[in-house]
Every structure is written in C-alpha cells, then in structure tokens.
PyMOL Python script that loads the backbone (N, CA, C, O; Angstrom):
from pymol import cmd

cmd.read_pdbstr("""\
ATOM      1  N   UNK A   1      -7.755  -5.124   0.140  1.00  0.00           N
ATOM      2  CA  UNK A   1      -7.563  -4.271  -1.023  1.00  0.00           C
ATOM      3  C   UNK A   1      -7.726  -2.812  -0.610  1.00  0.00           C
ATOM      4  O   UNK A   1      -8.455  -2.480   0.325  1.00  0.00           O
ATOM      5  N   UNK A   2      -7.034  -1.974  -1.328  1.00  0.00           N
ATOM      6  CA  UNK A   2      -7.052  -0.540  -1.058  1.00  0.00           C
ATOM      7  C   UNK A   2      -7.503   0.170  -2.326  1.00  0.00           C
ATOM      8  O   UNK A   2      -7.069  -0.162  -3.429  1.00  0.00           O
ATOM      9  N   UNK A   3      -8.377   1.150  -2.152  1.00  0.00           N
ATOM     10  CA  UNK A   3      -8.858   1.920  -3.296  1.00  0.00           C
ATOM     11  C   UNK A   3      -8.032   3.196  -3.434  1.00  0.00           C
ATOM     12  O   UNK A   3      -7.698   3.846  -2.444  1.00  0.00           O
ATOM     13  N   UNK A   4      -7.710   3.541  -4.681  1.00  0.00           N
ATOM     14  CA  UNK A   4      -6.945   4.750  -4.925  1.00  0.00           C
ATOM     15  C   UNK A   4      -7.187   5.283  -6.316  1.00  0.00           C
ATOM     16  O   UNK A   4      -7.987   4.736  -7.076  1.00  0.00           O
ATOM     17  N   UNK A   5      -6.485   6.362  -6.647  1.00  0.00           N
ATOM     18  CA  UNK A   5      -6.597   6.967  -7.972  1.00  0.00           C
ATOM     19  C   UNK A   5      -5.200   7.301  -8.483  1.00  0.00           C
ATOM     20  O   UNK A   5      -4.396   7.905  -7.773  1.00  0.00           O
ATOM     21  N   UNK A   6      -4.921   6.904  -9.717  1.00  0.00           N
ATOM     22  CA  UNK A   6      -3.611   7.143 -10.325  1.00  0.00           C
ATOM     23  C   UNK A   6      -3.418   8.644 -10.512  1.00  0.00           C
ATOM     24  O   UNK A   6      -4.251   9.320 -11.117  1.00  0.00           O
ATOM     25  N   UNK A   7      -2.301   9.155  -9.981  1.00  0.00           N
ATOM     26  CA  UNK A   7      -2.019  10.583 -10.086  1.00  0.00           C
ATOM     27  C   UNK A   7      -0.805  10.889 -10.959  1.00  0.00           C
ATOM     28  O   UNK A   7      -0.560  12.048 -11.291  1.00  0.00           O
ATOM     29  N   UNK A   8      -0.052   9.870 -11.330  1.00  0.00           N
ATOM     30  CA  UNK A   8       1.105  10.124 -12.183  1.00  0.00           C
ATOM     31  C   UNK A   8       1.968   8.891 -12.363  1.00  0.00           C
ATOM     32  O   UNK A   8       1.683   7.827 -11.814  1.00  0.00           O
ATOM     33  N   UNK A   9       3.017   9.052 -13.134  1.00  0.00           N
ATOM     34  CA  UNK A   9       3.981   7.980 -13.409  1.00  0.00           C
ATOM     35  C   UNK A   9       5.303   8.297 -12.735  1.00  0.00           C
ATOM     36  O   UNK A   9       5.668   9.456 -12.536  1.00  0.00           O
ATOM     37  N   UNK A  10       5.999   7.239 -12.394  1.00  0.00           N
ATOM     38  CA  UNK A  10       7.359   7.362 -11.862  1.00  0.00           C
ATOM     39  C   UNK A  10       8.272   6.650 -12.855  1.00  0.00           C
ATOM     40  O   UNK A  10       8.071   5.474 -13.156  1.00  0.00           O
ATOM     41  N   UNK A  11       9.267   7.360 -13.359  1.00  0.00           N
ATOM     42  CA  UNK A  11      10.165   6.789 -14.360  1.00  0.00           C
ATOM     43  C   UNK A  11      11.406   6.243 -13.678  1.00  0.00           C
ATOM     44  O   UNK A  11      12.018   6.922 -12.854  1.00  0.00           O
ATOM     45  N   UNK A  12      11.774   5.023 -14.016  1.00  0.00           N
ATOM     46  CA  UNK A  12      12.959   4.381 -13.469  1.00  0.00           C
ATOM     47  C   UNK A  12      13.686   3.662 -14.599  1.00  0.00           C
ATOM     48  O   UNK A  12      13.258   2.593 -15.035  1.00  0.00           O
ATOM     49  N   UNK A  13      14.776   4.243 -15.069  1.00  0.00           N
ATOM     50  CA  UNK A  13      15.509   3.629 -16.176  1.00  0.00           C
ATOM     51  C   UNK A  13      16.449   2.529 -15.697  1.00  0.00           C
ATOM     52  O   UNK A  13      16.888   1.696 -16.489  1.00  0.00           O
ATOM     53  N   UNK A  14      16.756   2.525 -14.414  1.00  0.00           N
ATOM     54  CA  UNK A  14      17.609   1.476 -13.853  1.00  0.00           C
ATOM     55  C   UNK A  14      16.784   0.682 -12.854  1.00  0.00           C
ATOM     56  O   UNK A  14      16.206   1.240 -11.922  1.00  0.00           O
ATOM     57  N   UNK A  15      16.738  -0.646 -13.064  1.00  0.00           N
ATOM     58  CA  UNK A  15      15.994  -1.542 -12.183  1.00  0.00           C
ATOM     59  C   UNK A  15      16.822  -2.786 -11.919  1.00  0.00           C
ATOM     60  O   UNK A  15      17.662  -3.171 -12.732  1.00  0.00           O
ATOM     61  N   UNK A  16      16.578  -3.409 -10.780  1.00  0.00           N
ATOM     62  CA  UNK A  16      17.241  -4.686 -10.530  1.00  0.00           C
ATOM     63  C   UNK A  16      16.619  -5.755 -11.429  1.00  0.00           C
ATOM     64  O   UNK A  16      15.490  -5.608 -11.895  1.00  0.00           O
ATOM     65  N   UNK A  17      17.365  -6.821 -11.662  1.00  0.00           N
ATOM     66  CA  UNK A  17      16.951  -7.843 -12.620  1.00  0.00           C
ATOM     67  C   UNK A  17      15.639  -8.525 -12.273  1.00  0.00           C
ATOM     68  O   UNK A  17      14.898  -8.912 -13.177  1.00  0.00           O
ATOM     69  N   UNK A  18      15.330  -8.684 -10.998  1.00  0.00           N
ATOM     70  CA  UNK A  18      14.118  -9.397 -10.619  1.00  0.00           C
ATOM     71  C   UNK A  18      12.867  -8.519 -10.596  1.00  0.00           C
ATOM     72  O   UNK A  18      11.780  -8.981 -10.249  1.00  0.00           O
ATOM     73  N   UNK A  19      13.031  -7.260 -10.964  1.00  0.00           N
ATOM     74  CA  UNK A  19      11.870  -6.367 -11.021  1.00  0.00           C
ATOM     75  C   UNK A  19      11.059  -6.704 -12.264  1.00  0.00           C
ATOM     76  O   UNK A  19      11.584  -6.638 -13.375  1.00  0.00           O
ATOM     77  N   UNK A  20       9.790  -7.064 -12.099  1.00  0.00           N
ATOM     78  CA  UNK A  20       8.965  -7.419 -13.257  1.00  0.00           C
ATOM     79  C   UNK A  20       8.683  -6.213 -14.147  1.00  0.00           C
ATOM     80  O   UNK A  20       8.801  -5.067 -13.712  1.00  0.00           O
ATOM     81  N   UNK A  21       8.316  -6.478 -15.379  1.00  0.00           N
ATOM     82  CA  UNK A  21       7.949  -5.406 -16.292  1.00  0.00           C
ATOM     83  C   UNK A  21       6.627  -4.778 -15.889  1.00  0.00           C
ATOM     84  O   UNK A  21       5.777  -5.439 -15.292  1.00  0.00           O
ATOM     85  N   UNK A  22       6.455  -3.538 -16.204  1.00  0.00           N
ATOM     86  CA  UNK A  22       5.223  -2.821 -15.869  1.00  0.00           C
ATOM     87  C   UNK A  22       5.564  -1.405 -15.478  1.00  0.00           C
ATOM     88  O   UNK A  22       6.702  -1.098 -15.123  1.00  0.00           O
ATOM     89  N   UNK A  23       4.573  -0.552 -15.546  1.00  0.00           N
ATOM     90  CA  UNK A  23       4.778   0.850 -15.195  1.00  0.00           C
ATOM     91  C   UNK A  23       4.742   1.023 -13.681  1.00  0.00           C
ATOM     92  O   UNK A  23       4.059   0.284 -12.973  1.00  0.00           O
ATOM     93  N   UNK A  24       5.482   2.001 -13.206  1.00  0.00           N
ATOM     94  CA  UNK A  24       5.409   2.397 -11.803  1.00  0.00           C
ATOM     95  C   UNK A  24       4.521   3.634 -11.739  1.00  0.00           C
ATOM     96  O   UNK A  24       4.839   4.667 -12.328  1.00  0.00           O
ATOM     97  N   UNK A  25       3.400   3.518 -11.017  1.00  0.00           N
ATOM     98  CA  UNK A  25       2.437   4.610 -10.955  1.00  0.00           C
ATOM     99  C   UNK A  25       2.318   5.139  -9.542  1.00  0.00           C
ATOM    100  O   UNK A  25       2.357   4.378  -8.576  1.00  0.00           O
ATOM    101  N   UNK A  26       2.170   6.458  -9.426  1.00  0.00           N
ATOM    102  CA  UNK A  26       1.874   7.052  -8.136  1.00  0.00           C
ATOM    103  C   UNK A  26       0.362   7.036  -7.967  1.00  0.00           C
ATOM    104  O   UNK A  26      -0.382   7.477  -8.844  1.00  0.00           O
ATOM    105  N   UNK A  27      -0.078   6.518  -6.823  1.00  0.00           N
ATOM    106  CA  UNK A  27      -1.509   6.381  -6.566  1.00  0.00           C
ATOM    107  C   UNK A  27      -1.854   7.105  -5.273  1.00  0.00           C
ATOM    108  O   UNK A  27      -1.259   6.850  -4.226  1.00  0.00           O
ATOM    109  N   UNK A  28      -2.825   8.013  -5.359  1.00  0.00           N
ATOM    110  CA  UNK A  28      -3.345   8.702  -4.194  1.00  0.00           C
ATOM    111  C   UNK A  28      -4.367   7.777  -3.539  1.00  0.00           C
ATOM    112  O   UNK A  28      -5.309   7.334  -4.195  1.00  0.00           O
ATOM    113  N   UNK A  29      -4.191   7.484  -2.254  1.00  0.00           N
ATOM    114  CA  UNK A  29      -5.056   6.541  -1.559  1.00  0.00           C
ATOM    115  C   UNK A  29      -6.303   7.229  -1.032  1.00  0.00           C
ATOM    116  O   UNK A  29      -6.272   8.402  -0.661  1.00  0.00           O
ATOM    117  N   UNK A  30      -7.399   6.486  -1.003  1.00  0.00           N
ATOM    118  CA  UNK A  30      -8.681   7.031  -0.588  1.00  0.00           C
ATOM    119  C   UNK A  30      -8.651   7.581   0.837  1.00  0.00           C
ATOM    120  O   UNK A  30      -9.279   8.604   1.109  1.00  0.00           O
ATOM    121  N   UNK A  31      -7.942   6.931   1.741  1.00  0.00           N
ATOM    122  CA  UNK A  31      -7.871   7.379   3.126  1.00  0.00           C
ATOM    123  C   UNK A  31      -6.805   8.430   3.382  1.00  0.00           C
ATOM    124  O   UNK A  31      -6.618   8.847   4.525  1.00  0.00           O
ATOM    125  N   UNK A  32      -6.112   8.859   2.358  1.00  0.00           N
ATOM    126  CA  UNK A  32      -5.023   9.822   2.500  1.00  0.00           C
ATOM    127  C   UNK A  32      -3.684   9.186   2.227  1.00  0.00           C
ATOM    128  O   UNK A  32      -3.525   7.975   2.380  1.00  0.00           O
ATOM    129  N   UNK A  33      -2.740   9.970   1.833  1.00  0.00           N
ATOM    130  CA  UNK A  33      -1.402   9.487   1.506  1.00  0.00           C
ATOM    131  C   UNK A  33      -1.324   9.004   0.073  1.00  0.00           C
ATOM    132  O   UNK A  33      -2.287   9.093  -0.688  1.00  0.00           O
ATOM    133  N   UNK A  34      -0.159   8.493  -0.278  1.00  0.00           N
ATOM    134  CA  UNK A  34       0.045   7.972  -1.622  1.00  0.00           C
ATOM    135  C   UNK A  34       1.050   6.833  -1.575  1.00  0.00           C
ATOM    136  O   UNK A  34       1.762   6.651  -0.587  1.00  0.00           O
ATOM    137  N   UNK A  35       1.094   6.073  -2.657  1.00  0.00           N
ATOM    138  CA  UNK A  35       1.979   4.918  -2.762  1.00  0.00           C
ATOM    139  C   UNK A  35       2.421   4.793  -4.217  1.00  0.00           C
ATOM    140  O   UNK A  35       1.708   5.198  -5.135  1.00  0.00           O
ATOM    141  N   UNK A  36       3.608   4.225  -4.410  1.00  0.00           N
ATOM    142  CA  UNK A  36       4.072   3.871  -5.754  1.00  0.00           C
ATOM    143  C   UNK A  36       3.737   2.396  -5.940  1.00  0.00           C
ATOM    144  O   UNK A  36       4.152   1.555  -5.143  1.00  0.00           O
ATOM    145  N   UNK A  37       2.988   2.084  -6.994  1.00  0.00           N
ATOM    146  CA  UNK A  37       2.549   0.707  -7.224  1.00  0.00           C
ATOM    147  C   UNK A  37       2.942   0.252  -8.623  1.00  0.00           C
ATOM    148  O   UNK A  37       2.951   1.045  -9.565  1.00  0.00           O
ATOM    149  N   UNK A  38       3.264  -1.025  -8.750  1.00  0.00           N
ATOM    150  CA  UNK A  38       3.547  -1.614 -10.057  1.00  0.00           C
ATOM    151  C   UNK A  38       2.222  -1.856 -10.767  1.00  0.00           C
ATOM    152  O   UNK A  38       1.277  -2.375 -10.174  1.00  0.00           O
ATOM    153  N   UNK A  39       2.160  -1.482 -12.021  1.00  0.00           N
ATOM    154  CA  UNK A  39       0.930  -1.609 -12.809  1.00  0.00           C
ATOM    155  C   UNK A  39       1.123  -2.562 -13.985  1.00  0.00           C
ATOM    156  O   UNK A  39       1.676  -2.159 -15.008  1.00  0.00           O
ATOM    157  N   UNK A  40       0.683  -3.814 -13.868  1.00  0.00           N
ATOM    158  CA  UNK A  40       0.771  -4.738 -14.991  1.00  0.00           C
ATOM    159  C   UNK A  40      -0.420  -4.615 -15.951  1.00  0.00           C
ATOM    160  O   UNK A  40      -0.464  -5.308 -16.967  1.00  0.00           O
ATOM    161  N   UNK A  41      -1.386  -3.741 -15.641  1.00  0.00           N
ATOM    162  CA  UNK A  41      -2.630  -3.661 -16.408  1.00  0.00           C
ATOM    163  C   UNK A  41      -2.659  -2.565 -17.466  1.00  0.00           C
ATOM    164  O   UNK A  41      -3.443  -2.646 -18.412  1.00  0.00           O
ATOM    165  N   UNK A  42      -1.829  -1.554 -17.325  1.00  0.00           N
ATOM    166  CA  UNK A  42      -1.835  -0.434 -18.277  1.00  0.00           C
ATOM    167  C   UNK A  42      -2.841   0.645 -17.912  1.00  0.00           C
ATOM    168  O   UNK A  42      -3.514   1.181 -18.793  1.00  0.00           O
ATOM    169  N   UNK A  43      -2.956   0.970 -16.650  1.00  0.00           N
ATOM    170  CA  UNK A  43      -3.898   1.991 -16.171  1.00  0.00           C
ATOM    171  C   UNK A  43      -3.419   3.391 -16.552  1.00  0.00           C
ATOM    172  O   UNK A  43      -2.231   3.628 -16.766  1.00  0.00           O
ATOM    173  N   UNK A  44      -4.381   4.308 -16.628  1.00  0.00           N
ATOM    174  CA  UNK A  44      -4.087   5.680 -17.043  1.00  0.00           C
ATOM    175  C   UNK A  44      -4.206   6.641 -15.871  1.00  0.00           C
ATOM    176  O   UNK A  44      -4.823   6.323 -14.854  1.00  0.00           O
ATOM    177  N   UNK A  45      -3.616   7.810 -16.020  1.00  0.00           N
ATOM    178  CA  UNK A  45      -3.719   8.846 -15.006  1.00  0.00           C
ATOM    179  C   UNK A  45      -5.189   9.218 -14.816  1.00  0.00           C
ATOM    180  O   UNK A  45      -5.929   9.371 -15.788  1.00  0.00           O
ATOM    181  N   UNK A  46      -5.606   9.361 -13.554  1.00  0.00           N
ATOM    182  CA  UNK A  46      -6.985   9.684 -13.222  1.00  0.00           C
ATOM    183  C   UNK A  46      -7.872   8.470 -12.999  1.00  0.00           C
ATOM    184  O   UNK A  46      -8.999   8.602 -12.522  1.00  0.00           O
ATOM    185  N   UNK A  47      -7.376   7.301 -13.339  1.00  0.00           N
ATOM    186  CA  UNK A  47      -8.162   6.074 -13.222  1.00  0.00           C
ATOM    187  C   UNK A  47      -8.237   5.601 -11.767  1.00  0.00           C
ATOM    188  O   UNK A  47      -7.247   5.654 -11.037  1.00  0.00           O
ATOM    189  N   UNK A  48      -9.423   5.138 -11.354  1.00  0.00           N
ATOM    190  CA  UNK A  48      -9.608   4.563 -10.023  1.00  0.00           C
ATOM    191  C   UNK A  48      -9.131   3.115 -10.066  1.00  0.00           C
ATOM    192  O   UNK A  48      -9.465   2.378 -10.994  1.00  0.00           O
ATOM    193  N   UNK A  49      -8.348   2.704  -9.060  1.00  0.00           N
ATOM    194  CA  UNK A  49      -7.741   1.371  -9.061  1.00  0.00           C
ATOM    195  C   UNK A  49      -7.864   0.696  -7.702  1.00  0.00           C
ATOM    196  O   UNK A  49      -8.123   1.345  -6.688  1.00  0.00           O
ATOM    197  N   UNK A  50      -7.670  -0.620  -7.703  1.00  0.00           N
ATOM    198  CA  UNK A  50      -7.560  -1.412  -6.486  1.00  0.00           C
ATOM    199  C   UNK A  50      -6.117  -1.866  -6.347  1.00  0.00           C
ATOM    200  O   UNK A  50      -5.496  -2.297  -7.319  1.00  0.00           O
ATOM    201  N   UNK A  51      -5.590  -1.768  -5.141  1.00  0.00           N
ATOM    202  CA  UNK A  51      -4.197  -2.117  -4.866  1.00  0.00           C
ATOM    203  C   UNK A  51      -4.148  -3.167  -3.775  1.00  0.00           C
ATOM    204  O   UNK A  51      -4.951  -3.139  -2.842  1.00  0.00           O
ATOM    205  N   UNK A  52      -3.212  -4.087  -3.888  1.00  0.00           N
ATOM    206  CA  UNK A  52      -2.883  -4.982  -2.791  1.00  0.00           C
ATOM    207  C   UNK A  52      -1.432  -4.703  -2.411  1.00  0.00           C
ATOM    208  O   UNK A  52      -0.630  -4.281  -3.243  1.00  0.00           O
ATOM    209  N   UNK A  53      -1.109  -4.945  -1.145  1.00  0.00           N
ATOM    210  CA  UNK A  53       0.238  -4.628  -0.671  1.00  0.00           C
ATOM    211  C   UNK A  53       0.866  -5.804   0.061  1.00  0.00           C
ATOM    212  O   UNK A  53       0.199  -6.772   0.428  1.00  0.00           O
ATOM    213  N   UNK A  54       2.167  -5.683   0.258  1.00  0.00           N
ATOM    214  CA  UNK A  54       2.912  -6.645   1.064  1.00  0.00           C
ATOM    215  C   UNK A  54       3.152  -7.969   0.367  1.00  0.00           C
ATOM    216  O   UNK A  54       3.320  -8.017  -0.852  1.00  0.00           O
ATOM    217  N   UNK A  55       3.168  -9.051   1.147  1.00  0.00           N
ATOM    218  CA  UNK A  55       3.518 -10.371   0.613  1.00  0.00           C
ATOM    219  C   UNK A  55       2.529 -10.840  -0.448  1.00  0.00           C
ATOM    220  O   UNK A  55       2.908 -11.588  -1.349  1.00  0.00           O
ATOM    221  N   UNK A  56       1.283 -10.423  -0.362  1.00  0.00           N
ATOM    222  CA  UNK A  56       0.292 -10.797  -1.372  1.00  0.00           C
ATOM    223  C   UNK A  56       0.678 -10.207  -2.727  1.00  0.00           C
ATOM    224  O   UNK A  56       0.555 -10.875  -3.753  1.00  0.00           O
ATOM    225  N   UNK A  57       1.137  -8.974  -2.733  1.00  0.00           N
ATOM    226  CA  UNK A  57       1.560  -8.330  -3.981  1.00  0.00           C
ATOM    227  C   UNK A  57       2.756  -9.053  -4.583  1.00  0.00           C
ATOM    228  O   UNK A  57       2.777  -9.318  -5.786  1.00  0.00           O
ATOM    229  N   UNK A  58       3.737  -9.371  -3.776  1.00  0.00           N
ATOM    230  CA  UNK A  58       4.943 -10.054  -4.262  1.00  0.00           C
ATOM    231  C   UNK A  58       4.637 -11.477  -4.722  1.00  0.00           C
ATOM    232  O   UNK A  58       5.260 -11.967  -5.664  1.00  0.00           O
ATOM    233  N   UNK A  59       3.690 -12.142  -4.071  1.00  0.00           N
ATOM    234  CA  UNK A  59       3.371 -13.535  -4.394  1.00  0.00           C
ATOM    235  C   UNK A  59       2.682 -13.688  -5.741  1.00  0.00           C
ATOM    236  O   UNK A  59       2.609 -14.798  -6.268  1.00  0.00           O
ATOM    237  N   UNK A  60       2.180 -12.609  -6.304  1.00  0.00           N
ATOM    238  CA  UNK A  60       1.545 -12.664  -7.616  1.00  0.00           C
ATOM    239  C   UNK A  60       2.536 -13.160  -8.671  1.00  0.00           C
ATOM    240  O   UNK A  60       2.145 -13.835  -9.623  1.00  0.00           O
ATOM    241  N   UNK A  61       3.793 -12.831  -8.504  1.00  0.00           N
ATOM    242  CA  UNK A  61       4.830 -13.203  -9.464  1.00  0.00           C
ATOM    243  C   UNK A  61       5.414 -14.545  -9.061  1.00  0.00           C
ATOM    244  O   UNK A  61       6.187 -14.622  -8.106  1.00  0.00           O
ATOM    245  N   UNK A  62       5.059 -15.594  -9.770  1.00  0.00           N
ATOM    246  CA  UNK A  62       5.443 -16.957  -9.393  1.00  0.00           C
ATOM    247  C   UNK A  62       6.769 -17.411  -9.992  1.00  0.00           C
ATOM    248  O   UNK A  62       7.376 -18.351  -9.477  1.00  0.00           O
ATOM    249  N   UNK A  63       7.235 -16.775 -11.062  1.00  0.00           N
ATOM    250  CA  UNK A  63       8.456 -17.229 -11.726  1.00  0.00           C
ATOM    251  C   UNK A  63       9.716 -16.570 -11.201  1.00  0.00           C
ATOM    252  O   UNK A  63      10.824 -16.992 -11.533  1.00  0.00           O
ATOM    253  N   UNK A  64       9.560 -15.543 -10.388  1.00  0.00           N
ATOM    254  CA  UNK A  64      10.709 -14.836  -9.838  1.00  0.00           C
ATOM    255  C   UNK A  64      10.341 -14.284  -8.469  1.00  0.00           C
ATOM    256  O   UNK A  64       9.163 -14.090  -8.168  1.00  0.00           O
ATOM    257  N   UNK A  65      11.326 -14.038  -7.657  1.00  0.00           N
ATOM    258  CA  UNK A  65      11.099 -13.422  -6.359  1.00  0.00           C
ATOM    259  C   UNK A  65      11.127 -11.910  -6.562  1.00  0.00           C
ATOM    260  O   UNK A  65      12.189 -11.288  -6.576  1.00  0.00           O
ATOM    261  N   UNK A  66       9.941 -11.337  -6.719  1.00  0.00           N
ATOM    262  CA  UNK A  66       9.828  -9.926  -7.079  1.00  0.00           C
ATOM    263  C   UNK A  66       9.825  -9.031  -5.844  1.00  0.00           C
ATOM    264  O   UNK A  66       9.112  -9.313  -4.880  1.00  0.00           O
ATOM    265  N   UNK A  67      10.609  -7.961  -5.862  1.00  0.00           N
ATOM    266  CA  UNK A  67      10.650  -7.019  -4.741  1.00  0.00           C
ATOM    267  C   UNK A  67       9.520  -5.988  -4.846  1.00  0.00           C
ATOM    268  O   UNK A  67       9.770  -4.786  -4.939  1.00  0.00           O
ATOM    269  N   UNK A  68       8.293  -6.471  -4.830  1.00  0.00           N
ATOM    270  CA  UNK A  68       7.124  -5.612  -5.004  1.00  0.00           C
ATOM    271  C   UNK A  68       6.377  -5.497  -3.684  1.00  0.00           C
ATOM    272  O   UNK A  68       6.113  -6.504  -3.028  1.00  0.00           O
ATOM    273  N   UNK A  69       6.036  -4.275  -3.294  1.00  0.00           N
ATOM    274  CA  UNK A  69       5.264  -4.062  -2.068  1.00  0.00           C
ATOM    275  C   UNK A  69       3.860  -3.551  -2.351  1.00  0.00           C
ATOM    276  O   UNK A  69       2.990  -3.657  -1.487  1.00  0.00           O
ATOM    277  N   UNK A  70       3.613  -3.000  -3.536  1.00  0.00           N
ATOM    278  CA  UNK A  70       2.287  -2.514  -3.901  1.00  0.00           C
ATOM    279  C   UNK A  70       2.021  -2.857  -5.364  1.00  0.00           C
ATOM    280  O   UNK A  70       2.844  -2.574  -6.235  1.00  0.00           O
ATOM    281  N   UNK A  71       0.866  -3.468  -5.626  1.00  0.00           N
ATOM    282  CA  UNK A  71       0.534  -3.953  -6.960  1.00  0.00           C
ATOM    283  C   UNK A  71      -0.898  -3.554  -7.298  1.00  0.00           C
ATOM    284  O   UNK A  71      -1.818  -3.790  -6.515  1.00  0.00           O
ATOM    285  N   UNK A  72      -1.078  -2.950  -8.466  1.00  0.00           N
ATOM    286  CA  UNK A  72      -2.430  -2.649  -8.938  1.00  0.00           C
ATOM    287  C   UNK A  72      -3.028  -3.945  -9.468  1.00  0.00           C
ATOM    288  O   UNK A  72      -2.479  -4.565 -10.379  1.00  0.00           O
ATOM    289  N   UNK A  73      -4.171  -4.354  -8.883  1.00  0.00           N
ATOM    290  CA  UNK A  73      -4.789  -5.623  -9.255  1.00  0.00           C
ATOM    291  C   UNK A  73      -6.107  -5.441  -9.985  1.00  0.00           C
ATOM    292  O   UNK A  73      -6.690  -6.418 -10.455  1.00  0.00           O
ATOM    293  N   UNK A  74      -6.586  -4.215 -10.086  1.00  0.00           N
ATOM    294  CA  UNK A  74      -7.848  -3.995 -10.787  1.00  0.00           C
ATOM    295  C   UNK A  74      -8.081  -2.532 -11.086  1.00  0.00           C
ATOM    296  O   UNK A  74      -7.582  -1.640 -10.400  1.00  0.00           O
ATOM    297  N   UNK A  75      -8.855  -2.313 -12.131  1.00  0.00           N
ATOM    298  CA  UNK A  75      -9.303  -0.972 -12.506  1.00  0.00           C
ATOM    299  C   UNK A  75     -10.782  -0.902 -12.156  1.00  0.00           C
ATOM    300  O   UNK A  75     -11.552  -1.788 -12.527  1.00  0.00           O
ATOM    301  N   UNK A  76     -11.182   0.145 -11.446  1.00  0.00           N
ATOM    302  CA  UNK A  76     -12.569   0.268 -11.006  1.00  0.00           C
ATOM    303  C   UNK A  76     -13.380   0.965 -12.094  1.00  0.00           C
ATOM    304  O   UNK A  76     -13.061   2.083 -12.497  1.00  0.00           O
ATOM    305  N   UNK A  77     -14.422   0.299 -12.561  1.00  0.00           N
ATOM    306  CA  UNK A  77     -15.325   0.895 -13.553  1.00  0.00           C
ATOM    307  C   UNK A  77     -16.218   1.899 -12.835  1.00  0.00           C
ATOM    308  O   UNK A  77     -16.850   1.581 -11.828  1.00  0.00           O
ATOM    309  N   UNK A  78     -16.257   3.099 -13.363  1.00  0.00           N
ATOM    310  CA  UNK A  78     -17.064   4.157 -12.746  1.00  0.00           C
ATOM    311  C   UNK A  78     -18.118   4.649 -13.721  1.00  0.00           C
ATOM    312  O   UNK A  78     -17.873   4.762 -14.922  1.00  0.00           O
ATOM    313  N   UNK A  79     -19.278   4.934 -13.192  1.00  0.00           N
ATOM    314  CA  UNK A  79     -20.314   5.523 -14.026  1.00  0.00           C
ATOM    315  C   UNK A  79     -20.251   7.032 -13.854  1.00  0.00           C
ATOM    316  O   UNK A  79     -20.113   7.537 -12.740  1.00  0.00           O
ATOM    317  N   UNK A  80     -20.352   7.729 -14.948  1.00  0.00           N
ATOM    318  CA  UNK A  80     -20.173   9.167 -14.882  1.00  0.00           C
ATOM    319  C   UNK A  80     -21.422   9.892 -15.086  1.00  0.00           C
ATOM    320  O   UNK A  80     -21.432  11.123 -15.059  1.00  0.00           O
TER     321      UNK A  80
END
""", "prot")
cmd.dss("prot")
cmd.show_as("cartoon", "prot")
cmd.util.cbc("prot")
cmd.orient("prot")
C-alpha cells in the first residue's frame, strides 16, 4: 500500500466501457510524485488515502476486466 493525499480531481467525460464508475483523483504520494487513482469511496480534496497499484488494483473488480492501475482502498483517519 502507498500513502498519499488527494490534491484534486481529473475530469474525463469519455471513458471506455469497461472503466468502472468512480471519481478520478490526483494523489500526491508521500515519497514524492503523484498518481491518478480511481476512487470508489468518495474521498475529498486534502484527504489522506491508501492506494494499491497494478494487478491488485485491477483485480478488485471481479465482474469486468477493469483497466485500473491505481485504486484508492482506504481513507486514513487523522487526529488534528
């Protein structure tokens, strides 16, 4: 798992049919860099998240062969 923070949304009005529903979010990674990840949870900008990548991310979708390389799998609860 990779820790990151949501920095924005990516809008895509055209998608291939096998793309699952969910928002595309830009996530700044803790070690540097950023990634676009599919968000099935409804995370907000500024929220700390956990991401999985590669075949594990795609395998989450069992009813279709999803072309997903990065998937938000959790929201990190933070104490302020």
